N, C-alpha and C positions, 0 to 999 in steps of 0.2 A: 920601513916601507909598508909592512903589514899594518902597523898602527895608522898610517896615513890612509890606506885603503879602507880600513874599518871606519875611520872618521868620515871619509867621503860618503860611504854608504849610509851612515847614520844621518849625515846632513841632508842627503837627497831624500831619505825616507821621511825626515821631519818636514822638509819642504813640501813633499807630496801630501802628507797628512794635513799640513797647514792650508792647503788649497781646498780641502773638502771637510770643513769643520762639522757640518751636520752629519755627513756620512760617517765620519770618524767617531763621533759620539754614539751613533747608532751601533756601529760595529763593536765599540768598546763595551756597550751594554750587552750585546750578544755574547761576548766572551765570558761574561759572568756565569754562563751555563756550566763552565768547567770548575766553578767554585761550589756548585750545588749538585754535582752529578753523583751517580752511584759509584761505589768503589772509592778510590783515592781522589779527593778533590784537591784543588791547587790554591790554597789561601793566599800565597804570595802574589798571585795574579791580580788581587785586589789593588795593589800599588800602581802598576802601569795603567790599569783600566781607569781608576779614579784620577790619575795624573793627567790623562787625556781630557777628561771632563773639566777638571779644575783649570787646566791651561786655557781652554777655549772660553771658560766662564770668566777668567780673569781679563782676557782681552776683548770680551764681548763689547761692542760699541754702545749698545743701549740695553737697558734692563730687560725689556721684553724679549730681546734676543736670547737672554739667559734662560727664560722660560722655555723657549723652543728647543734649546740644546738639552736641557734637562728632560724634556718630554721625549725626545728621540732616544736619549740614553735609556730612559725607563721603558720605552717600547721594546728595545732590544733585550733589556734585562728581563722583563717579565714574560715576554713571548718565548725566549730561549729556555727559561727555567720552569715554565708552567705548561709547556707543550703537551705533556703527558695527560693532561685533563681530557684531551681529545679522545683518548683510549676508551673512556667511559661511554662516549657516544657510539663507538663501534659496537659495544656490547648490546645496545638496544637497536641496532640496525640502521644507524644514521651515517655510517661510513665516515668520510673525511669532513663532514659538515662540522664536526667538533672543533676543527681548527678555526672556524669563524667565531665560535664561542670563546676560544682562547684569545683571539685577537680582540674581541669586544672587551674581555676582562683586562687585557693588557692596555687597551686604550683608556680604560678607567684608572687603573692602578698607576699609570704613567703620570697622572696629575700630581702625585705626591713628590716624585723627584723633580718635576718641573717647578712646583711651588717652592721646594727647598732651594733650588738654584736661584729662582727669582728673588726670594727674601734674602738669601745670602749675598747676592749682588747688591741689593738695595741697602743693606745694613753695613757692609764692609767698606773700608776706606783705603786699604792697602792689602798686599798679598797675604800677609800673615793673619790679619783679622778676617780675611776671606776664608781661610782654612778653619778658623774657630767658628765663625757664623755658619759656614756650610755644615760643619759637624752638628751644631745645635739644631739647625732646621731639618737636617736629614733625620736626626734622632726623633724630633717631634713629628716629622712626617710619618715615620714608621709607627709611632705610638698612635697617631690618629687613624692610620690605616688599620690598626688592630681593633678599633671599635666602631668606626663610622660605617653606617649601612650594614649592621650586624658584625662587621669586622672581618678582615682577612690578613692576619699577621703571618703569612707564609713567607719563607725564605728571607727573613731579616738578615741584614748583612753580617751580623755577628755569628750566624749559624755557619758561615763559611769557615770559621776557625775550629770547627768540630774536631779536626785531626791534630789540634794543639792542646792536648788534655790538661796541661797545667794552666795554660792561659785562661781556659773557659771556666775555671773554678770561681772566678770573680762574679759569676752569675748568681752565686748564693748570697751576694751582697746587693747587686744592682739589678738582677733579673735579666730576662732576655732583651728587653729594650735598652737597659743600661749597658749590657755587653755589646750590643750593636753600636751604641754611642761611643764607647771606648774603642771599639774596632775601627770605626770610621775616623775617629780622631787620630789614632795611631797611623792609619793608612794615609790620611791626608797630610799629616806632619812629615811623612816620609817622602813627599813629593818635592820638597825643596831642600837645598843643602843647609840653609841656616836653621831649619827646624828639625833636621834629621835626628839630632842628639836627643831632643825631647821625645820623639817617637820611640827611639831605642830605650830610653829611660822608663817610659810608661810600660812598654812591653816587658822589660826585664822585671819591673816591680810586680806586674800582674803574675808573671811566671813564678817568681819567688814566693808570692802568696800561695799559689797553687801547690808548689812543692811542699811548703810548710803544712798546708792543710791536709794533703794526701799522705805525707810520710812522717811528719814530725809531731803533729798535734794529736797525741794519744788519747786525749779526753773527748775527742770529737764523736766517736762512735758509741752509741748506746749498746748495752751489753746483752739485750734479750730480744729474741724474736722466734716464735715457735709455730710458724706457719709453713706447711708443706703444700706447694702448688704443683699441679700437673697441667701444663699448657698443651692443648690439642690443636695442631695445625693440619687440617685435612686437605688443604690446597685444592678445593673444589673450584672449578672455573665458574665465572659469573654466568656463563651460558647454561651450565648444568644446574646452578642454584636457582635459576629462573624457570627451569623445566620441571613442571609439577610431576612428570612421569618419573623423575629421578629423585624425588623427595625421600622415599624409603631407603634407597641405596646410599644417599648422602648421610642419613641418620645412622645407618648401620656402619658406615665408615668411621664416623665419629665415636660410636660406641666401641668399636673394635680397637681404635687407637687408645681410647681411655683405659681399656683393660690390658693394654700391651705390657705395661710395667707394674701391674697390680701387685705382684708378689714382692717387688722391691719396696713398695710403700710401707709395708709392715716393719721395715727396718727403723722407722722413725716414730718417736712418741709424740707426734704433733698433730694438730687439727689438719685434716687433709681436704684440700679443695681441688676438684677437677674443673678446669675452666674451658668452656667452649667459646668460640669467637662471636663477633657481632652477627645477628640475624642467623644464628645456627639453626634455629627452629622457626622457619618462616611459614607457619601453618595458620589456617583460618581459626577464628576464635572457638568455634564449636568443636574442634578436634584437639585443642591444646591440652585440656585436662587429661584425656586418654593417652596422648603422646607422652606427656610428662610422667605419668604413672609407669608407662612401659620403660622409659629411659631410666627412671630412678630405681626401678626394680633390678636393673642390670648393674647400676653403678653405685647407688647410695646405700649406706648403712649408718650405724650409730657414730662412726668416726669420719665419714666421708660426705661431703656436700658438693652438689653440682652448681656451678655458676655459668649461666648460659645467656647469650643474646637471643632475644625473641621479640617479635612484633606483638605488642599488647593492645587490647581494646577495652575501653571503659564501658560503663553501662549505656552510654549514648552511642556506642560503636565508633568512638573517635580513636584513631590509631596512634600509638606511641612506639618509638624506637627504644626498646627497654632491655633491662637485664633482670633475670629471675634468679633468686637464690633458692635452690630446690633441695629439700631433704627427702627422707623416706616417704614412700607412698605418693610421690609427686607433690607433696605439700610445699607451697611457696612460702618461704619464711620471710622474705623481704624483696622489695622491688625498687629499681631505680629507672626513671625515665629520662632520656637524653634531653638536656636543656638547650644546648647551643646547637641548633639544627643547621644543616648545610643548605644554603640557598640554592634553589633549582634542583638539587639532588633529593632533598627531603621535604621541601615546601617551596611554594612560590610566594614572594612578597605580595601583599594585598594590592599594592598599587599597579601590579602587572597582571592581575587576574583578568582584568577586562580585555586584555589582548588575547586571551585564550591559550596562554603559554602553560604547558604542563611540565611536571617534574620528570626527571629521567627515570627514577626508580619505578618499579611496577605499581600500577594503580594510579588513579587520578587524584584521590584524596590526599591532602597535605597531612604530614605528621603534626601532632600537637606538641607544644613545648612542655616539658616536664616541670614539676615543682617539688618532687620528693627529694629528701636528703640523699646525697651521694655517699654518705658514710654508712658502711655496713657493720653492724655489731651483732656478733654471734656468741653463743654461750661459751664455746671452747676455743674461740679464735680472737686474736687481737683485732681491733677495729681497723678497717681499711676503706679507702675511697675508690669509687668506680668512675672511670672516664671512658666515654664511648667515642671512638674514632676521632672525628674532627675537633672534638673538645680539647684534645691534648695540645692544640696549637696555641692556646690562650694562656699566657703567663699570669700566674696569680689567681686563676679561676678553677683549679682542678682539685681543691680540697675544701671540705666544709668543717672539718674538725681537727684542731691541732693535735688531738690525742691519737689520731690514726697513725699507724706505724709504717704503712706502705700503700702503694697505689696500684690498682688493676686497670689496665687499658686494653679494651677489646676493640677489634676493628675488622674490616673486610676490605683489603686493598686489591682484591681480585679484579676490580673494575679497571685497574691501571696496568695490568700485565707486568712485564719485566722492564718497566721504564724507570725513570729517576724518581717517580712519585713515592713509592714505598720507602725508599732510603731517606728521602727528605722528611717523610712522616716520622720515621724512626728517630732521626736526629733531634727533632723537636721534643720527643719523649725523653731523650737523654738530658736535654737542657732543663726540662721540668723536674727531673730527679735531682739535679744539682740545686736548682732554686729552692725546692721544698726540703731538701735533705732527707728524702725518702726513696727507698728502692722502688722500682716499677717492674711489674710483671706484664709483659705485652703479649697478647694472644691474638693472632691474625688468622682468618680463614685462609687467605693466601696473601703473602707479603713478607713480613719478617717478624717472627715470634722470638722473644728473647727475655732474659732477665737482666735488668740494669741496676747497678748498685747506686748508693747515694752520691757517688762522685761522678756519675754519668758513664761509668765503664760498663761495657756489655760483658756479662759473665758467661752466658750460654746463649746460643742462637740457632734458629732454623731459618735458612734463606728462602727467598722467593721460589715458589714451585716445589719446595721440599716438603714431603709428607712425613710427619713424625710427631713426637711428643718431647717436652722438656719436663722432667720431674725433679724437683729440688726444694731445699729449704730456702725461704726468702732471705736475702742478705739483711744485715743489720741496718736499722735506720740511724740517722745522725741526730745530734742535738738540734734544737730549733735554730734555723738560719736567720740572718738579718732580713733577707727578702721575705721569708715566710711571716715574719713579725710586722714588717713595715710596708710590704708590697712595693708600689712604685714611688714611694716618698724618696727613696735613695736616688732613683732616676731623675726626678725633678730637682733634687738638690744639685746633682751634677750638671743639669741643664742651666740652673741658675748661676752656678759657679763659672761655667764656660761663658755665659752671656756677660757676666761681669768682666771676665778677662777680655772678651771681644770688644766691649765698650772702652776699656782702658787702652787697648791697642789702637782703637780708632783715634784716640785723643793724643797718644804719645807721638813724639817726633823721632823715635828710634828708627822707625822704618819709613822715614820721610821720602826716601828715594823711590819707594814703590808707588807713591801717589801720583796720579796723572800719567801713568805709563800705558794707558789703554791704547790698543792698536785697532785699526779697522780690519774687519774680516772680509 
């Protein structure tokens, strides 16, 4: 009796969904918010969400209808997972107008799922080949999204598997885009009974590899790293950072935190780095030398170096979002200028300048793109690479030198408050650690500061709004990974292999029954 009632409820629910295909796809996209939220996300939700999209895609009467379904799905997907961008607009007094910007961004990004659905429908001839071609074009869509118009590879589908630590280890072979391709393939194969066994097999194979890598392969970890880092998280609100009257108190807070565990630092016989976050010293050019001398007199000695975010100005007064490596007497040993700037936050694309659009951050002038090496080499420290904020989102672009043993990521997520943004930002850093086989020290003004080992595991952490420091030896790096050696070649190899399988499935008669079963919506 109970089984009959459940069956009736499910039948009625499916019939209701079937009456509203466009709304159903939009709502399915909205539900992806729970795969990218702070705290514990729900990766299993990917299966029913994409099952809805694939069902309506399969029965779509014409190919252009598939484009519309994918577009509505993407609209829900990107608006629900990127809503937090609107918080930055509130910091500069624009209130809820930021949600219009989020919608504009979602309208653009939704083109990629729409085109993926259109091409998948065009190339497929049966239900099974639709699954393969959908995975191929979804993966290619995410890859193109990562570089077109400066790129925005945020919330790739593979990132939803963050809470499955063994599964995500395959990123050291295929990278972030390859992990997304494998994830979407496993998810879509799970949507039909005849392909479920292949989905399960791929998932188990990936997890077995992860278990072997993390627990059994003893030759994986290199045996030496002698870097001591102290990460300072002052948790200064964005409003206070932009208030020039609070500049001194902000500097004093960071100095005080840097000195908090000073006595403990002497326990280690390693090079000591005190790390301040992005834009920690946002002072005009004429005051910077004096400020750096004052800070270094309090913090720097023969064993200690300060690494701090700072706005830098060249001889022509062009601004850069930079990092200074500061020694005794305020001497700048090395500099790195951010290369991958954030559109609208740090610069306005030239083709939009004529509209009079200004960037959100203080000042009208655009930041200039840097060209200096991101690899920092010091006398008593092993080389490391610096990545500033948004740059951590780009797979394969965060190291300049294979000899570097770790990565330093500084950021300022105070713009986004206690939203999903900081946790999404952190998860991308974890995937970069797996890809490159290098631990990451992440220092945020406010957001999440932490130490991430080469397997993407967070060792120590300061949460959003928490004021404090992390002082520790850097974890050991790994041997060179497949991805760090070949970058996206492995991803394109997987794309080519799946395309071959999709072509074979289109020509085989094994799934003949699937052909011509399209229904009108």
